[in-house]
ChimeraX commands (.cxc) that place a marker at each C-alpha (Angstrom):
marker #1 position 70.77,-136.81,-165.48 radius 0.5
marker #1 position 74.57,-136.93,-165.53 radius 0.5
marker #1 position 77.10,-134.54,-164.04 radius 0.5
marker #1 position 80.87,-134.34,-164.41 radius 0.5
marker #1 position 82.84,-133.20,-161.38 radius 0.5
marker #1 position 86.66,-133.13,-161.46 radius 0.5
marker #1 position 86.68,-135.44,-164.44 radius 0.5
marker #1 position 84.41,-138.03,-162.84 radius 0.5
marker #1 position 80.95,-138.77,-164.24 radius 0.5
marker #1 position 78.11,-139.01,-161.72 radius 0.5
marker #1 position 74.60,-140.23,-162.36 radius 0.5
marker #1 position 72.15,-138.03,-160.55 radius 0.5
marker #1 position 68.75,-139.23,-159.54 radius 0.5
marker #1 position 66.20,-136.62,-158.61 radius 0.5
marker #1 position 63.37,-137.57,-156.33 radius 0.5
marker #1 position 60.40,-135.35,-156.89 radius 0.5
marker #1 position 57.88,-134.96,-154.11 radius 0.5
marker #1 position 54.82,-137.09,-154.59 radius 0.5
marker #1 position 52.07,-135.01,-156.14 radius 0.5
marker #1 position 48.69,-135.70,-154.63 radius 0.5
marker #1 position 45.77,-135.01,-156.87 radius 0.5
marker #1 position 42.93,-134.22,-154.48 radius 0.5
marker #1 position 40.37,-134.69,-157.24 radius 0.5
marker #1 position 41.21,-138.38,-157.43 radius 0.5
marker #1 position 41.36,-139.07,-153.71 radius 0.5
marker #1 position 38.49,-141.14,-152.40 radius 0.5
marker #1 position 36.14,-139.58,-149.94 radius 0.5
marker #1 position 35.57,-141.91,-147.01 radius 0.5
marker #1 position 32.18,-142.04,-145.35 radius 0.5
marker #1 position 31.26,-144.02,-142.25 radius 0.5
marker #1 position 27.66,-144.88,-141.52 radius 0.5
marker #1 position 27.60,-145.72,-137.80 radius 0.5
marker #1 position 24.63,-147.12,-135.92 radius 0.5
marker #1 position 23.99,-149.37,-132.96 radius 0.5
marker #1 position 23.17,-152.62,-134.79 radius 0.5
marker #1 position 24.00,-151.83,-138.44 radius 0.5
marker #1 position 21.07,-153.96,-139.49 radius 0.5
marker #1 position 18.52,-151.46,-140.85 radius 0.5
marker #1 position 19.21,-147.73,-141.33 radius 0.5
marker #1 position 22.99,-148.12,-141.72 radius 0.5
marker #1 position 22.86,-150.60,-144.60 radius 0.5
marker #1 position 20.13,-148.58,-146.33 radius 0.5
marker #1 position 22.19,-145.40,-146.07 radius 0.5
marker #1 position 25.31,-147.18,-147.29 radius 0.5
marker #1 position 23.37,-148.56,-150.25 radius 0.5
marker #1 position 22.02,-145.14,-151.23 radius 0.5
marker #1 position 25.36,-143.35,-150.81 radius 0.5
marker #1 position 27.11,-146.03,-152.87 radius 0.5
marker #1 position 24.41,-145.74,-155.53 radius 0.5
marker #1 position 24.41,-141.93,-155.77 radius 0.5
marker #1 position 28.16,-141.31,-155.58 radius 0.5
marker #1 position 31.10,-142.04,-157.83 radius 0.5
marker #1 position 33.44,-144.97,-157.39 radius 0.5
marker #1 position 35.86,-142.48,-155.84 radius 0.5
marker #1 position 33.69,-142.45,-152.72 radius 0.5
marker #1 position 34.18,-145.27,-150.22 radius 0.5
marker #1 position 31.19,-145.89,-147.95 radius 0.5
marker #1 position 31.45,-148.24,-144.97 radius 0.5
marker #1 position 28.72,-149.05,-142.50 radius 0.5
marker #1 position 29.47,-150.37,-139.03 radius 0.5
marker #1 position 27.66,-151.00,-135.79 radius 0.5
marker #1 position 28.50,-150.68,-132.13 radius 0.5
marker #1 position 26.92,-154.12,-131.64 radius 0.5
marker #1 position 26.32,-155.43,-135.17 radius 0.5
marker #1 position 23.43,-157.78,-135.81 radius 0.5
marker #1 position 22.55,-159.73,-138.94 radius 0.5
marker #1 position 20.91,-157.53,-141.55 radius 0.5
marker #1 position 17.16,-157.24,-141.13 radius 0.5
marker #1 position 15.32,-159.13,-143.89 radius 0.5
marker #1 position 12.92,-156.23,-144.39 radius 0.5
marker #1 position 15.92,-153.97,-145.10 radius 0.5
marker #1 position 16.89,-156.28,-147.95 radius 0.5
marker #1 position 13.31,-156.40,-149.28 radius 0.5
marker #1 position 12.71,-152.65,-149.37 radius 0.5
marker #1 position 16.10,-151.89,-150.91 radius 0.5
marker #1 position 15.85,-154.74,-153.41 radius 0.5
marker #1 position 12.50,-153.36,-154.60 radius 0.5
marker #1 position 14.44,-150.26,-155.77 radius 0.5
marker #1 position 17.24,-152.33,-157.28 radius 0.5
marker #1 position 19.80,-150.92,-154.86 radius 0.5
marker #1 position 22.23,-153.49,-153.47 radius 0.5
marker #1 position 22.99,-153.58,-149.77 radius 0.5
marker #1 position 26.34,-154.67,-148.33 radius 0.5
marker #1 position 25.57,-157.73,-146.24 radius 0.5
marker #1 position 28.85,-158.14,-144.40 radius 0.5
marker #1 position 28.57,-156.78,-140.87 radius 0.5
marker #1 position 31.39,-154.66,-139.49 radius 0.5
marker #1 position 31.83,-153.50,-135.94 radius 0.5
marker #1 position 33.25,-150.11,-135.02 radius 0.5
marker #1 position 36.43,-151.79,-133.74 radius 0.5
marker #1 position 37.05,-153.12,-137.28 radius 0.5
marker #1 position 37.27,-149.63,-138.76 radius 0.5
marker #1 position 38.11,-147.23,-135.93 radius 0.5
marker #1 position 41.63,-146.52,-137.24 radius 0.5
marker #1 position 40.36,-145.20,-140.60 radius 0.5
marker #1 position 40.11,-141.43,-140.98 radius 0.5
marker #1 position 36.74,-140.52,-142.47 radius 0.5
marker #1 position 35.56,-137.35,-144.20 radius 0.5
marker #1 position 31.95,-137.77,-143.09 radius 0.5
marker #1 position 30.29,-139.86,-140.39 radius 0.5
marker #1 position 26.54,-140.46,-140.40 radius 0.5
marker #1 position 25.08,-141.54,-137.06 radius 0.5
marker #1 position 21.62,-142.76,-136.09 radius 0.5
marker #1 position 21.78,-143.50,-132.38 radius 0.5
marker #1 position 22.77,-141.33,-129.45 radius 0.5
marker #1 position 25.58,-143.76,-128.53 radius 0.5
marker #1 position 26.92,-143.82,-132.09 radius 0.5
marker #1 position 26.87,-140.02,-132.25 radius 0.5
marker #1 position 28.68,-139.68,-128.90 radius 0.5
marker #1 position 31.35,-142.13,-130.06 radius 0.5
marker #1 position 31.77,-140.32,-133.37 radius 0.5
marker #1 position 32.15,-136.95,-131.65 radius 0.5
marker #1 position 34.72,-138.43,-129.27 radius 0.5
marker #1 position 36.81,-140.32,-131.84 radius 0.5
marker #1 position 36.46,-138.47,-135.15 radius 0.5
marker #1 position 39.77,-137.05,-136.28 radius 0.5
marker #1 position 38.56,-134.62,-138.91 radius 0.5
marker #1 position 35.19,-135.92,-140.05 radius 0.5
marker #1 position 32.07,-133.87,-140.36 radius 0.5
marker #1 position 29.45,-135.67,-138.26 radius 0.5
marker #1 position 25.87,-135.81,-139.48 radius 0.5
marker #1 position 23.34,-137.14,-136.98 radius 0.5
marker #1 position 20.02,-138.31,-138.37 radius 0.5
marker #1 position 17.36,-138.57,-135.71 radius 0.5
marker #1 position 15.15,-141.39,-137.01 radius 0.5
marker #1 position 13.02,-144.11,-135.52 radius 0.5
marker #1 position 14.87,-147.30,-134.63 radius 0.5
marker #1 position 13.59,-149.83,-137.16 radius 0.5
marker #1 position 14.94,-152.69,-135.03 radius 0.5
marker #1 position 12.13,-151.92,-132.59 radius 0.5
marker #1 position 9.25,-151.72,-135.10 radius 0.5
marker #1 position 6.40,-154.09,-134.26 radius 0.5
marker #1 position 3.10,-154.86,-135.94 radius 0.5
marker #1 position 1.79,-156.81,-138.85 radius 0.5
marker #1 position 4.08,-157.56,-141.77 radius 0.5
marker #1 position 2.31,-154.79,-143.72 radius 0.5
marker #1 position 2.83,-152.25,-140.90 radius 0.5
marker #1 position 6.50,-153.17,-140.53 radius 0.5
marker #1 position 7.01,-152.90,-144.28 radius 0.5
marker #1 position 5.31,-149.47,-144.31 radius 0.5
marker #1 position 7.63,-148.25,-141.53 radius 0.5
marker #1 position 10.69,-149.49,-143.42 radius 0.5
marker #1 position 9.49,-147.88,-146.67 radius 0.5
marker #1 position 8.85,-144.55,-144.93 radius 0.5
marker #1 position 12.36,-144.58,-143.43 radius 0.5
marker #1 position 13.82,-145.69,-146.75 radius 0.5
marker #1 position 12.16,-142.75,-148.53 radius 0.5
marker #1 position 13.44,-140.29,-145.93 radius 0.5
marker #1 position 16.97,-141.72,-146.21 radius 0.5
marker #1 position 16.86,-141.73,-149.98 radius 0.5
marker #1 position 15.90,-138.05,-150.14 radius 0.5
marker #1 position 18.59,-137.16,-147.61 radius 0.5
marker #1 position 21.25,-139.16,-149.47 radius 0.5
marker #1 position 20.32,-137.62,-152.83 radius 0.5
marker #1 position 20.62,-134.13,-151.37 radius 0.5
marker #1 position 23.89,-135.03,-149.61 radius 0.5
marker #1 position 25.36,-136.51,-152.80 radius 0.5
marker #1 position 24.38,-133.47,-154.86 radius 0.5
marker #1 position 25.98,-131.09,-152.36 radius 0.5
marker #1 position 29.03,-133.01,-151.12 radius 0.5
marker #1 position 30.01,-135.94,-153.32 radius 0.5
marker #1 position 31.63,-136.36,-156.68 radius 0.5
marker #1 position 28.91,-137.30,-159.13 radius 0.5
marker #1 position 28.83,-140.51,-161.06 radius 0.5
marker #1 position 29.88,-140.18,-164.64 radius 0.5
marker #1 position 29.99,-142.56,-167.57 radius 0.5
marker #1 position 33.60,-143.54,-166.82 radius 0.5
marker #1 position 32.84,-144.54,-163.19 radius 0.5
marker link #1:1,2 radius 0.2
marker link #1:2,3 radius 0.2
marker link #1:3,4 radius 0.2
marker link #1:4,5 radius 0.2
marker link #1:5,6 radius 0.2
marker link #1:6,7 radius 0.2
marker link #1:7,8 radius 0.2
marker link #1:8,9 radius 0.2
marker link #1:9,10 radius 0.2
marker link #1:10,11 radius 0.2
marker link #1:11,12 radius 0.2
marker link #1:12,13 radius 0.2
marker link #1:13,14 radius 0.2
marker link #1:14,15 radius 0.2
marker link #1:15,16 radius 0.2
marker link #1:16,17 radius 0.2
marker link #1:17,18 radius 0.2
marker link #1:18,19 radius 0.2
marker link #1:19,20 radius 0.2
marker link #1:20,21 radius 0.2
marker link #1:21,22 radius 0.2
marker link #1:22,23 radius 0.2
marker link #1:23,24 radius 0.2
marker link #1:24,25 radius 0.2
marker link #1:25,26 radius 0.2
marker link #1:26,27 radius 0.2
marker link #1:27,28 radius 0.2
marker link #1:28,29 radius 0.2
marker link #1:29,30 radius 0.2
marker link #1:30,31 radius 0.2
marker link #1:31,32 radius 0.2
marker link #1:32,33 radius 0.2
marker link #1:33,34 radius 0.2
marker link #1:34,35 radius 0.2
marker link #1:35,36 radius 0.2
marker link #1:36,37 radius 0.2
marker link #1:37,38 radius 0.2
marker link #1:38,39 radius 0.2
marker link #1:39,40 radius 0.2
marker link #1:40,41 radius 0.2
marker link #1:41,42 radius 0.2
marker link #1:42,43 radius 0.2
marker link #1:43,44 radius 0.2
marker link #1:44,45 radius 0.2
marker link #1:45,46 radius 0.2
marker link #1:46,47 radius 0.2
marker link #1:47,48 radius 0.2
marker link #1:48,49 radius 0.2
marker link #1:49,50 radius 0.2
marker link #1:50,51 radius 0.2
marker link #1:51,52 radius 0.2
marker link #1:52,53 radius 0.2
marker link #1:53,54 radius 0.2
marker link #1:54,55 radius 0.2
marker link #1:55,56 radius 0.2
marker link #1:56,57 radius 0.2
marker link #1:57,58 radius 0.2
marker link #1:58,59 radius 0.2
marker link #1:59,60 radius 0.2
marker link #1:60,61 radius 0.2
marker link #1:61,62 radius 0.2
marker link #1:62,63 radius 0.2
marker link #1:63,64 radius 0.2
marker link #1:64,65 radius 0.2
marker link #1:65,66 radius 0.2
marker link #1:66,67 radius 0.2
marker link #1:67,68 radius 0.2
marker link #1:68,69 radius 0.2
marker link #1:69,70 radius 0.2
marker link #1:70,71 radius 0.2
marker link #1:71,72 radius 0.2
marker link #1:72,73 radius 0.2
marker link #1:73,74 radius 0.2
marker link #1:74,75 radius 0.2
marker link #1:75,76 radius 0.2
marker link #1:76,77 radius 0.2
marker link #1:77,78 radius 0.2
marker link #1:78,79 radius 0.2
marker link #1:79,80 radius 0.2
marker link #1:80,81 radius 0.2
marker link #1:81,82 radius 0.2
marker link #1:82,83 radius 0.2
marker link #1:83,84 radius 0.2
marker link #1:84,85 radius 0.2
marker link #1:85,86 radius 0.2
marker link #1:86,87 radius 0.2
marker link #1:87,88 radius 0.2
marker link #1:88,89 radius 0.2
marker link #1:89,90 radius 0.2
marker link #1:90,91 radius 0.2
marker link #1:91,92 radius 0.2
marker link #1:92,93 radius 0.2
marker link #1:93,94 radius 0.2
marker link #1:94,95 radius 0.2
marker link #1:95,96 radius 0.2
marker link #1:96,97 radius 0.2
marker link #1:97,98 radius 0.2
marker link #1:98,99 radius 0.2
marker link #1:99,100 radius 0.2
marker link #1:100,101 radius 0.2
marker link #1:101,102 radius 0.2
marker link #1:102,103 radius 0.2
marker link #1:103,104 radius 0.2
marker link #1:104,105 radius 0.2
marker link #1:105,106 radius 0.2
marker link #1:106,107 radius 0.2
marker link #1:107,108 radius 0.2
marker link #1:108,109 radius 0.2
marker link #1:109,110 radius 0.2
marker link #1:110,111 radius 0.2
marker link #1:111,112 radius 0.2
marker link #1:112,113 radius 0.2
marker link #1:113,114 radius 0.2
marker link #1:114,115 radius 0.2
marker link #1:115,116 radius 0.2
marker link #1:116,117 radius 0.2
marker link #1:117,118 radius 0.2
marker link #1:118,119 radius 0.2
marker link #1:119,120 radius 0.2
marker link #1:120,121 radius 0.2
marker link #1:121,122 radius 0.2
marker link #1:122,123 radius 0.2
marker link #1:123,124 radius 0.2
marker link #1:124,125 radius 0.2
marker link #1:125,126 radius 0.2
marker link #1:126,127 radius 0.2
marker link #1:127,128 radius 0.2
marker link #1:128,129 radius 0.2
marker link #1:129,130 radius 0.2
marker link #1:130,131 radius 0.2
marker link #1:131,132 radius 0.2
marker link #1:132,133 radius 0.2
marker link #1:133,134 radius 0.2
marker link #1:134,135 radius 0.2
marker link #1:135,136 radius 0.2
marker link #1:136,137 radius 0.2
marker link #1:137,138 radius 0.2
marker link #1:138,139 radius 0.2
marker link #1:139,140 radius 0.2
marker link #1:140,141 radius 0.2
marker link #1:141,142 radius 0.2
marker link #1:142,143 radius 0.2
marker link #1:143,144 radius 0.2
marker link #1:144,145 radius 0.2
marker link #1:145,146 radius 0.2
marker link #1:146,147 radius 0.2
marker link #1:147,148 radius 0.2
marker link #1:148,149 radius 0.2
marker link #1:149,150 radius 0.2
marker link #1:150,151 radius 0.2
marker link #1:151,152 radius 0.2
marker link #1:152,153 radius 0.2
marker link #1:153,154 radius 0.2
marker link #1:154,155 radius 0.2
marker link #1:155,156 radius 0.2
marker link #1:156,157 radius 0.2
marker link #1:157,158 radius 0.2
marker link #1:158,159 radius 0.2
marker link #1:159,160 radius 0.2
marker link #1:160,161 radius 0.2
marker link #1:161,162 radius 0.2
marker link #1:162,163 radius 0.2
marker link #1:163,164 radius 0.2
marker link #1:164,165 radius 0.2
marker link #1:165,166 radius 0.2
marker link #1:166,167 radius 0.2
marker link #1:167,168 radius 0.2
view
């Protein structure tokens, strides 16, 4: 845009405020557990699977351990990938999340203390890191927890997340 003042031409540049389209903003979800080796990766896998690409799901642990092999087996049997990189809470504590899922009392207490605006969802489930028994018994425990998590994540995605569509 040009303007003429007292015979002098001026080029005017208008800076418009940045328009933020909330529809296209990514929801950020943290799945926080003690070890991030069983329930956390399963939940992250399901939430990634049932939500659009506009939803960013991160799982982290207070004291992360390598992912439990049974976690990989039971999720792989459904064809749902599981993030295998382990993050600790310190790696992600500066991120502002919309939702935080917790599984342990310590993780829930930390989330309540540090969450800026997130809605905290605590799932009281058995600690799969402590499951003992035969391989068949352990697998049954993991499958039961997987089914419970899957149902919860489907319901959560239907009620709170942007759905996948063909363009995602």
